[in-house]
DOFI-268882 format. One record per residue (C-alpha): residue in three letters; chain; x, y, z. Coordinates in steps of 0.2 Angstrom, whole numbers, plus 2048, in hexadecimal, padded with zeros to 3 digits. Layout:
("Ala","A",(X,Y,Z)) ...
This chain:
("Met","A",(1B0,38E,5AA)) ("Gln","A",(19E,395,5AA)) ("Leu","A",(1A5,3A4,5A0)) ("Arg","A",(1AD,399,594)) ("Ala","A",(19D,38E,592)) ("Arg","A",(193,39E,590)) ("Arg","A",(19F,3A4,582)) ("Thr","A",(19E,393,57A)) ("His","A",(18B,393,57B)) ("Arg","A",(18B,3A4,573)) ("Ala","A",(197,39F,565)) ("Arg","A",(18C,38F,561)) ("His","A",(17D,39A,560)) ("Ala","A",(186,3A7,555)) ("His","A",(18B,398,549)) ("Val","A",(179,392,548)) ("Arg","A",(173,3A4,544)) ("Glu","A",(180,3A5,537)) ("Arg","A",(17B,394,52F)) ("Arg","A",(169,39A,530)) ("Asn","A",(16E,3AA,526)) ("Val","A",(176,39F,518)) ("Leu","A",(166,39B,510)) ("Pro","A",(15F,3AD,50E)) ("Arg","A",(171,3B2,508)) ("Leu","A",(171,3A4,4FB)) ("Ala","A",(15F,3A9,4F6)) ("Ala","A",(165,3BB,4F4)) ("Leu","A",(174,3B5,4EA)) ("Val","A",(169,3AA,4DF)) ("Thr","A",(15E,3B9,4DC)) ("Thr","A",(16C,3C4,4D8)) ("Ala","A",(173,3B8,4CB)) ("Ala","A",(162,3B7,4C3)) ("Leu","A",(161,3C9,4C2)) ("Ile","A",(172,3CA,4BA)) ("Ala","A",(16C,3BD,4AE)) ("Val","A",(15D,3C7,4AA)) ("Gly","A",(167,3D6,4A9)) ("Thr","A",(173,3CE,49C)) ("Ala","A",(164,3C9,492)) ("Thr","A",(15E,3DB,493)) ("Thr","A",(16F,3E2,48E)) ("Ser","A",(16E,3D7,47F)) ("Arg","A",(15D,3DE,47A)) ("Leu","A",(164,3F0,47F)) ("Ala","A",(172,3ED,473)) ("Val","A",(165,3EB,465)) ("Arg","A",(15C,3FB,46C)) ("Ala","A",(16D,404,46B)) ("Asp","A",(16C,402,458)) ("Val","A",(15B,40A,458)) ("Asp","A",(160,417,465)) ("Ala","A",(16E,41D,459)) ("Leu","A",(162,41D,44A)) ("Gly","A",(153,425,452)) ("Ser","A",(151,427,465)) ("Pro","A",(147,418,46D)) ("Pro","A",(138,41C,478)) ("Ser","A",(143,41A,488)) ("Arg","A",(14C,42A,484)) ("Thr","A",(146,43B,484)) ("Val","A",(146,443,472)) ("Val","A",(14E,454,471)) ("Pro","A",(141,45F,467)) ("Val","A",(148,466,457)) ("Ser","A",(147,479,453)) ("Gln","A",(13E,47C,443)) ("Arg","A",(14B,488,43E)) ("Asp","A",(155,479,43A)) ("Ala","A",(147,473,42F)) ("Pro","A",(14D,472,41D)) ("Leu","A",(13E,47B,414)) ("Thr","A",(132,486,41E)) ("Glu","A",(12E,493,410)) ("Pro","A",(126,491,3FE)) ("Thr","A",(133,48A,3F2)) ("Thr","A",(133,481,3E1)) ("Phe","A",(13F,473,3DC)) ("Arg","A",(14C,476,3CF)) ("Pro","A",(153,465,3C9)) ("Leu","A",(165,463,3C3)) ("Pro","A",(16F,455,3BB)) ("Thr","A",(174,44A,3CA)) ("Ser","A",(186,44E,3CF)) ("Val","A",(192,449,3DD)) ("Val","A",(195,457,3EA)) ("Leu","A",(19D,44D,3F7)) ("Ser","A",(1AA,440,3F3)) ("Pro","A",(1AD,432,400)) ("Thr","A",(1B1,43A,410)) ("Thr","A",(1B3,431,421)) ("Leu","A",(1AD,43A,431)) ("Gly","A",(1B0,435,443)) ("Arg","A",(1A5,437,452)) ("Ala","A",(19C,448,454)) ("Ser","A",(1A5,44E,444)) ("Ala","A",(19F,458,435)) ("Val","A",(1A3,45C,423)) ("Thr","A",(19E,46C,41B)) ("Phe","A",(19D,46E,408)) ("Thr","A",(198,47B,3FC)) ("Met","A",(18A,477,3EF)) ("Pro","A",(18F,47B,3DD)) ("His","A",(185,488,3D3)) ("Ala","A",(178,48B,3E1)) ("Pro","A",(16B,497,3DA)) ("Ala","A",(166,4A7,3E2)) ("Gly","A",(158,4A3,3EE)) ("Ala","A",(15D,491,3F1)) ("Arg","A",(157,48B,402)) ("Ala","A",(15C,479,402)) ("Ala","A",(165,46C,3F7)) ("Leu","A",(15E,45B,3F3)) ("Leu","A",(16B,44E,3F7)) ("Asn","A",(16D,43C,3F6)) ("Val","A",(179,437,404)) ("Thr","A",(181,426,405)) ("Ala","A",(189,41F,415)) ("Ser","A",(195,410,417)) ("Arg","A",(1A2,409,422)) ("Ser","A",(19A,40F,432)) ("Thr","A",(1A2,408,442)) ("Thr","A",(192,40A,44C)) ("Pro","A",(180,40E,449)) ("Thr","A",(17F,420,446)) ("Arg","A",(174,42E,43F)) ("Ile","A",(17A,43C,433)) ("Ser","A",(172,44D,434)) ("Ala","A",(171,45B,426)) ("Cys","A",(174,46D,42D)) ("Ala","A",(173,47E,424)) ("Gly","A",(183,486,421)) ("Thr","A",(192,483,42C)) ("Val","A",(18A,482,43E)) ("Val","A",(184,472,445)) ("Thr","A",(176,478,451)) ("Ala","A",(170,46D,460)) ("Gly","A",(15F,46C,457)) ("Cys","A",(168,466,447)) ("Arg","A",(171,458,450)) ("Glu","A",(161,451,455)) ("Thr","A",(15A,44F,443)) ("Thr","A",(15D,440,439)) ("Gly","A",(161,441,426)) ("Leu","A",(169,430,425)) ("Thr","A",(16D,421,430)) ("Ala","A",(17B,414,42E)) ("Arg","A",(180,404,437)) ("Pro","A",(190,3F9,436)) ("Gly","A",(191,3ED,428)) ("Ser","A",(185,3F5,41D)) ("Ser","A",(184,404,410)) ("Gly","A",(175,40E,40F)) ("Ser","A",(16E,41D,405)) ("Ser","A",(161,42A,409)) ("Leu","A",(159,439,401)) ("Val","A",(15E,449,40B)) ("Ile","A",(156,45A,40A)) ("Ala","A",(165,464,410)) ("Pro","A",(162,476,416)) ("Leu","A",(16F,483,40F)) ("Gly","A",(178,491,418)) ("Gly","A",(188,499,41A)) ("Pro","A",(18E,4AB,414)) ("Asn","A",(188,4A7,402)) ("Gly","A",(17A,49C,406)) ("Asn","A",(181,48D,3FD)) ("Gln","A",(189,482,40B)) ("Thr","A",(183,473,414)) ("Thr","A",(18A,468,422)) ("Leu","A",(188,456,425)) ("Phe","A",(18B,451,438)) ("Asn","A",(18F,43F,43D)) ("Ala","A",(189,43B,44F)) ("Leu","A",(192,42A,454)) ("Gly","A",(1A1,420,44E)) ("Asp","A",(1AA,421,43D)) ("Val","A",(1A0,422,42D)) ("Thr","A",(1A4,425,41B)) ("Met","A",(198,430,411)) ("Thr","A",(195,436,3FF)) ("Ala","A",(188,442,3F9)) ("Asp","A",(180,445,3E8)) ("Leu","A",(176,455,3E3)) ("Ser","A",(166,454,3D9)) ("Gly","A",(15F,466,3DA)) ("Tyr","A",(15B,475,3E5)) ("Phe","A",(14B,47B,3EE)) ("Val","A",(14A,48D,3E9)) ("Thr","A",(13F,49B,3F1)) ("Ser","A",(12F,49F,3E7)) ("Thr","A",(135,4B1,3E7)) ("Ala","A",(145,4AD,3DD)) ("Ala","A",(146,4AE,3CA)) ("Asp","A",(13D,4A0,3C2)) ("Thr","A",(145,494,3B5)) ("Pro","A",(13C,488,3AA)) ("Leu","A",(141,47A,3B5)) ("Asp","A",(13A,481,3C5)) ("Ser","A",(12E,473,3CB)) ("Leu","A",(120,46F,3D7)) ("Leu","A",(11D,45E,3DE)) ("Ala","A",(10F,453,3D7)) ("Pro","A",(10C,443,3E2)) ("Ile","A",(104,434,3DB)) ("Ala","A",(0FC,425,3E3)) ("Thr","A",(10A,418,3E6)) ("Ser","A",(106,407,3DF)) ("Ala","A",(110,3F7,3DE)) ("Ala","A",(121,3F8,3D6)) ("Val","A",(11F,3FE,3C4)) ("Ser","A",(12F,3F4,3BF)) ("Glu","A",(139,3E6,3C6)) ("Leu","A",(149,3E2,3BD)) ("Asp","A",(15A,3DA,3BF)) ("Val","A",(167,3E8,3BD)) ("Arg","A",(178,3E1,3B8)) ("Pro","A",(189,3EA,3B9)) ("Gly","A",(18E,3F2,3A8)) ("Ala","A",(17D,3F3,3A1)) ("Gly","A",(170,400,3A4)) ("Ser","A",(15D,3FB,3A7)) ("Val","A",(150,407,3A1)) ("Val","A",(140,409,3AB)) ("Asp","A",(130,410,3A4)) ("Leu","A",(127,41C,3B0)) ("Pro","A",(114,41C,3B3)) ("Asp","A",(108,42B,3B2)) ("Val","A",(115,438,3AE)) ("Pro","A",(10C,449,3AE)) ("Pro","A",(110,457,3A1)) ("Gly","A",(11F,461,3A6)) ("Ala","A",(127,454,3B1)) ("Thr","A",(139,459,3B5)) ("Ala","A",(13D,44B,3C2)) ("Ala","A",(136,43B,3C9)) ("Ile","A",(135,436,3DB)) ("Val","A",(139,423,3DB)) ("Asp","A",(13A,416,3E9)) ("Leu","A",(148,40B,3E5)) ("Glu","A",(14B,3FA,3ED)) ("Ala","A",(15A,3EE,3EA)) ("Thr","A",(15C,3DC,3F0)) ("Gly","A",(167,3CD,3EC)) ("Ala","A",(177,3D5,3E9)) ("Ala","A",(186,3C9,3EB)) ("Thr","A",(192,3D7,3F0)) ("Thr","A",(192,3EA,3F4)) ("Thr","A",(18B,3F4,3E5)) ("Ser","A",(184,405,3E1)) ("Leu","A",(174,408,3D7)) ("Ser","A",(174,418,3CC)) ("Val","A",(164,41F,3C5)) ("Cys","A",(165,42C,3B7)) ("Pro","A",(15B,434,3A9)) ("Val","A",(15B,42A,399)) ("Gly","A",(16A,430,38E)) ("Val","A",(176,433,39C)) ("Gly","A",(187,42B,399)) ("Thr","A",(18C,41C,3A3)) ("Asp","A",(19B,424,3AB)) ("Ala","A",(191,434,3B0)) ("Cys","A",(183,429,3B7)) ("Thr","A",(18D,41D,3C1)) ("Ala","A",(197,42B,3C9)) ("Thr","A",(187,42E,3D4)) ("Thr","A",(17F,422,3E0)) ("Ala","A",(16C,420,3E2)) ("Leu","A",(16D,411,3EE)) ("Ser","A",(17C,407,3F5)) ("Thr","A",(179,3F5,3FA)) ("Asp","A",(185,3E8,400)) ("Gly","A",(17C,3D8,402)) ("Pro","A",(16D,3CE,3FE)) ("Gln","A",(162,3D7,40B)) ("Ala","A",(156,3E3,403)) ("Gln","A",(15A,3F6,404)) ("Arg","A",(14F,405,3FF)) ("Asn","A",(151,417,3FB)) ("Leu","A",(146,425,3F5)) ("Val","A",(14F,42E,3E6)) ("Val","A",(14B,43D,3DC)) ("Val","A",(150,43B,3CA)) ("Pro","A",(151,449,3BE)) ("Leu","A",(149,445,3AE)) ("Ser","A",(150,447,39C)) ("Thr","A",(147,455,392)) ("Thr","A",(146,449,383)) ("Ser","A",(140,43A,38D)) ("Thr","A",(136,43E,39C)) ("Ser","A",(12E,42D,39E)) ("Gln","A",(13E,422,3A0)) ("Ile","A",(14C,421,3AC)) ("Ala","A",(15C,416,3AC)) ("Ile","A",(163,40B,3BA)) ("Arg","A",(175,405,3BB)) ("Ser","A",(17E,3FA,3C7)) ("Ser","A",(191,3FC,3CB)) ("Asp","A",(197,3EB,3D0)) ("Ala","A",(189,3DD,3D2)) ("Ala","A",(179,3D8,3CB)) ("Val","A",(16A,3DE,3D6)) ("Arg","A",(158,3DB,3D6)) ("Thr","A",(150,3EC,3D5)) ("Ser","A",(13E,3F2,3D7)) ("Val","A",(138,404,3D3)) ("Ala","A",(128,40D,3D9)) ("Val","A",(124,41F,3D5)) ("Gln","A",(11D,42A,3E2)) ("Gly","A",(11C,43A,3D9)) ("Tyr","A",(123,447,3CD)) ("Phe","A",(12A,458,3CD)) ("Val","A",(121,462,3C0)) ("Arg","A",(123,474,3B9)) ("Gly","A",(118,480,3C2)) ("Gly","A",(10E,485,3B4)) ("Asp","A",(108,474,3AF)) ("Ser","A",(0F7,46E,3B4)) ("Ser","A",(0FB,45F,3BF)) ("Pro","A",(0F5,460,3D1)) ("Ala","A",(105,465,3D9)) ("Gly","A",(10C,46F,3E8)) ("Arg","A",(11B,475,3F1)) ("Leu","A",(125,46A,3FD)) ("Tyr","A",(127,470,40F)) ("Ala","A",(134,466,418)) ("Thr","A",(132,465,42B)) ("Asn","A",(13A,45D,43A)) ("Gly","A",(12B,455,442)) ("Pro","A",(120,44F,44A)) ("Asp","A",(122,43D,44E)) ("Leu","A",(112,435,449)) ("Leu","A",(117,424,450)) ("Ala","A",(125,422,45D)) ("Trp","A",(12B,410,45D)) ("Gln","A",(11B,406,45D)) ("Gly","A",(119,3F4,459)) ("Ile","A",(10F,3EF,44A)) ("Asp","A",(10A,3DC,448)) ("Ala","A",(10C,3D4,438)) ("Glu","A",(0FE,3D6,42B)) ("His","A",(0F6,3E4,437)) ("Asp","A",(0F3,3F7,434)) ("Val","A",(0F6,406,43F)) ("Thr","A",(0EE,416,43A)) ("Leu","A",(0F6,427,43D)) ("Thr","A",(0ED,437,43F)) ("Leu","A",(0F7,445,437)) ("Pro","A",(0FA,457,43E)) ("Arg","A",(0F0,465,437)) ("Leu","A",(0F5,468,425)) ("Pro","A",(0F1,477,41A)) ("Arg","A",(0E1,476,410)) ("Gly","A",(0E4,46D,400)) ("Ala","A",(0F3,463,406)) ("Leu","A",(0F8,456,3F9)) ("Ala","A",(104,44B,402)) ("Val","A",(10F,448,411)) ("Ser","A",(121,443,412)) ("Leu","A",(125,436,41F)) ("Arg","A",(135,42E,425)) ("Val","A",(131,41C,42B)) ("Thr","A",(13D,411,435)) ("Gly","A",(13A,3FF,43A)) ("Val","A",(142,3F2,444)) ("Ser","A",(13E,3DF,443)) ("Ala","A",(144,3D1,44F)) ("Gly","A",(13C,3C4,445)) ("Glu","A",(13A,3C0,432)) ("Pro","A",(13D,3CD,424)) ("Ala","A",(12F,3DA,424)) ("Ser","A",(128,3E8,419)) ("Leu","A",(120,3F8,41E)) ("Ser","A",(113,401,413)) ("Val","A",(10B,412,415)) ("Cys","A",(0FA,415,40D)) ("Pro","A",(0EF,424,40C)) ("Gly","A",(0DF,424,417)) ("Ser","A",(0DA,419,425)) ("Thr","A",(0DC,408,41D)) ("Ser","A",(0E9,3FF,413)) ("Ser","A",(0E3,3F9,402)) ("Ala","A",(0EA,3E9,3FB)) ("Ser","A",(0F3,3F2,3ED)) ("Cys","A",(0FB,3FE,3F9)) ("Ala","A",(100,3F1,405)) ("Gln","A",(10B,3EA,3F7)) ("Thr","A",(115,3FA,3F6)) ("Gly","A",(121,3F9,404)) ("Val","A",(12B,409,408)) ("Val","A",(137,401,415)) ("Thr","A",(13E,3EF,414)) ("Val","A",(143,3E9,426)) ("Ala","A",(150,3DB,427)) ("Pro","A",(14F,3CE,435)) ("Leu","A",(15F,3D5,43D)) ("Glu","A",(158,3E0,44B)) ("Val","A",(15F,3EF,443)) ("Ala","A",(155,3FF,43D)) ("Ala","A",(151,402,42B)) ("Ser","A",(14B,413,425)) ("Asn","A",(144,41B,416)) ("Tyr","A",(13A,42A,410)) ("Thr","A",(129,429,408)) ("Leu","A",(11E,435,3FF)) ("Val","A",(10B,431,403)) ("Gln","A",(0FE,439,3F8)) ("Leu","A",(0EF,43D,404)) ("Asp","A",(0DE,436,401)) ("Pro","A",(0D2,444,3FD)) ("Asp","A",(0C4,43C,406)) ("Asp","A",(0CF,439,416)) ("Pro","A",(0DE,445,415)) ("Thr","A",(0E1,444,428)) ("His","A",(0E7,432,429)) ("Val","A",(0F4,426,422)) ("Thr","A",(0F5,414,426)) ("Leu","A",(104,409,429)) ("Arg","A",(104,3F6,424)) ("Ala","A",(111,3E9,42B)) ("Thr","A",(114,3DA,420)) ("Gly","A",(11E,3CB,423)) ("Ser","A",(122,3CD,435)) ("Ala","A",(11E,3D8,444)) ("Val","A",(128,3E9,444)) ("Thr","A",(12C,3F7,450)) ("Val","A",(129,407,447)) ("Arg","A",(12D,41A,448)) ("Val","A",(125,426,43C)) ("Glu","A",(12B,438,43B)) ("Met","A",(122,445,430)) ("Arg","A",(12F,44E,426)) ("Gly","A",(124,459,41B)) ("Tyr","A",(115,45B,411)) ("Val","A",(110,461,3FF)) ("Ala","A",(103,470,3FE)) ("Pro","A",(0FE,47C,3F0)) ("Asp","A",(100,48B,3FC)) ("Ala","A",(10B,491,40A)) ("Pro","A",(108,48A,41B)) ("Gly","A",(0FA,493,423)) ("Pro","A",(0F6,496,436)) ("Gly","A",(0ED,485,437)) ("Met","A",(0FE,47C,437)) ("Pro","A",(10F,485,43B)) ("Val","A",(11D,47B,434)) ("Gly","A",(121,46D,441)) ("Asp","A",(110,46F,44A)) ("Arg","A",(10F,461,457)) ("Ser","A",(0FC,463,459)) ("Pro","A",(0F2,457,464)) ("Ser","A",(0EA,451,454)) ("Ala","A",(0FA,448,450)) ("Gly","A",(0F8,436,456)) ("Val","A",(0F5,424,453)) ("Ser","A",(0E7,417,453)) ("Ser","A",(0E7,405,450)) ("Gly","A",(0D5,400,44E)) ("Thr","A",(0CF,406,45F)) ("Gly","A",(0CA,417,459)) ("Ser","A",(0D5,41F,466)) ("Thr","A",(0E2,42D,462)) ("Thr","A",(0F1,42F,46C)) ("Pro","A",(0FA,440,46B)) ("Thr","A",(10C,43F,467)) ("Gly","A",(11C,44A,468)) ("Pro","A",(122,457,474)) ("Ala","A",(121,46A,471)) ("Val","A",(12D,472,465)) ("Val","A",(13B,47C,46E)) ("Pro","A",(149,486,466)) ("Ala","A",(15A,47E,464)) ("Ser","A",(168,484,46F)) ("Pro","A",(173,492,467)) ("Gly","A",(186,492,467)) ("Ala","A",(188,481,45F)) ("Pro","A",(199,47C,459)) ("Gln","A",(19F,481,448)) ("Ala","A",(1A6,477,439)) ("Ser","A",(1B5,47C,430)) ("Thr","A",(1B2,487,420)) ("Gly","A",(1C3,489,41A)) ("Ser","A",(1C0,481,409)) ("Thr","A",(1B2,47B,3FE)) ("Leu","A",(1B3,46A,406)) ("Ser","A",(1B8,469,418)) ("Ala","A",(1B7,45D,427)) ("Ser","A",(1B7,461,439)) ("Ser","A",(1B4,45A,44A)) ("Thr","A",(1A6,463,454)) 
């Protein structure tokens, strides 16, 4: 009896202890549930960031540095414009797949081709890289020539390095999902030691102002745009093109005046598939009989179009201040930093050669709020006129929008450019993709230099170094098929 009583007593106390433990366990469960809820919300936000991740490596991920041997232009070249022609018909690539194609009539000494690449029907956010020849190196995989996302078409200027046995091949590599691509050729960058032709040109940047023309482009009828400040000897215009308000998917073509409708509309300067604004920087060869005009055509829908000129290619013997374009793979001048609406952020440029005239930047923005516009201005402040010249239009869809821009440097403040956000706060990445200089790069700035002078300030006067050191890409990368002029392969 006493033993049974002691067991009953112990069992009763164990039951009490168990009940006493219920409250802490309930609290733990509630805490776990709360963490799961927070985690779900975080996952939703990370889904948004996944889009950014595919389009340009968010700050939470270590960026693999890119070898400058994968940079398109690291030696003195001139630009040789050609009538724009299709070099890649619609081709669908799967995940980690590449297509290699041969450029027609590539001249001796050609180092890179100037392409306009259009991507559509992507199944997931992805980036597309342009690689020399047939080899997709590890370094090239980490470069971004063009980005694409589901439900949207997009176009981008791409300086594609050339390689292969005859120096006339390039490979486009798709990172994720499926995507359909086309490519148009507008000219070649040729070494300065190659035989000159009357068309060989240097780049003459101009101060970008508000859109020089805003017009409604309707299908079946071309619209003519008058170009401003055309220098003597101009062979091609560098034009920022914006399209908005399309009721359905349509392609804009931009051609010299006098080119036939069929030949013009066979090429694509900008593909847009809805009312949201989309932009692209386009190089348009000019007619020898009318260097001050270009024609714009739409394939399927009426589109509100704005045009702003950022520079010209001019024959080397003419008097305009002009230089050679050196295309690089970095550094990042700004790595996903937030900019409040109607605020400026000033960026300090890496060391540039003496007399540098302009920098080429790739600007990417993401907005979670209202539609926003990003402008890039020379110097340490944004003027009212410059703030009206958006280079990236960001939709309120929490997806990344990118564009290239050519910024003429301020002679009185050549070491800075300033970003301006208008309409909504934007998270921004700015990559330096090249510069224009009259001479070859000197020891002051090796191509792709990530010097401590590259940084950002936002009114505090402080400068933050950006970018890791450059390291070589790993050798032995997979190879794309080269069995024909046009080939697709999985790498």
